C-alpha positions in Angstrom: -58.5 -29.4 -23.0 -59.3 -25.9 -24.4 -59.6 -24.6 -21.5 -56.6 -27.0 -19.7 -54.9 -24.7 -22.5 -56.3 -21.3 -21.7 -55.3 -22.0 -18.1 -51.6 -22.9 -18.3 -51.5 -19.7 -21.2 -52.9 -18.0 -17.7 -49.9 -19.2 -15.3 -47.1 -18.8 -17.6 -48.3 -15.1 -18.3 -48.6 -14.8 -14.8 -45.1 -16.1 -14.1 -44.0 -14.2 -16.6 -44.8 -11.2 -15.1 -43.5 -11.7 -11.9 -40.7 -12.2 -13.1 -40.2 -9.3 -15.1 -41.9 -7.1 -12.2 -38.5 -8.7 -9.7 -35.6 -7.6 -11.7 -37.5 -3.8 -12.4 -37.7 -3.4 -9.5 -34.0 -4.4 -8.8 -32.9 -2.9 -11.6 -34.3 0.4 -9.9 -33.3 -0.2 -6.2 -29.9 -0.5 -7.7 -30.2 3.2 -9.6 -31.4 4.4 -6.2 -28.8 3.7 -4.8 -26.6 5.0 -7.3 -28.2 8.5 -7.3 -28.4 8.9 -3.5 -24.4 7.9 -3.6 -24.0 10.3 -5.9 -26.0 13.0 -3.8 -23.7 12.5 -1.2 -20.5 12.9 -2.9 -21.4 16.1 -4.3 -23.1 17.4 -1.2 -19.8 16.5 0.6 -17.7 17.7 -1.7 -20.0 21.4 -2.9 -17.6 23.3 -1.1 -14.0 22.0 -3.5 -16.3 21.8 -6.8 -17.6 25.5 -5.9 -13.6 26.4 -5.4 -12.4 24.1 -9.0 -14.9 26.6 -10.5 -13.9 30.1 -9.9 -10.6 28.7 -10.3 -11.2 28.0 -13.7 -13.1 31.2 -14.2 -9.9 33.0 -13.2 -8.0 30.8 -14.9 -10.3 31.6 -18.1 -10.1 35.3 -17.3 -6.1 35.4 -16.6 -5.8 33.7 -19.9 -8.2 36.0 -22.1 -5.7 39.2 -20.2 -2.3 38.1 -21.1 -4.7 37.2 -25.2 -5.1 41.1 -25.2 -1.6 42.6 -24.2 -0.1 39.6 -27.1 -2.2 41.2 -29.4 -1.6 44.6 -28.2 2.2 44.1 -29.1 2.2 42.5 -32.1 -0.1 45.2 -33.0 2.4 47.3 -32.1 5.5 45.3 -34.1 2.8 46.1 -37.4 3.0 49.2 -36.6 6.4 49.6 -36.3 7.3 46.9 -39.4 4.7 49.4 -41.9 6.8 52.1 -40.8 10.2 50.5 -42.4 9.0 49.8 -45.8 
C-alpha cells in the first residue's frame, strides 16, 4: 500500500509540473508576441517619435525664452515702481 501511495504522488506531482510548464510556455509565448509588436510599432514610428521629441525640446526652449523676457519686463517695471516712491 505504501508503494502505491508514492506512485500516485509521483504521478500527481509530474502531472502538476507538466500543467505548470504548459501554462508558463503560453505566458512566455504571449509575452514574446507583445514585445515583437511593440518593437515593430517603434520601428515603424521611429521617425515620428524623433520628431515629437525634437518638437518638445523646441517648445521647452521657446517657453524658457518667453519666461526670460517676462522676467526682464517685470524687473523693469519694478525699477520704475521704485523710482515713483
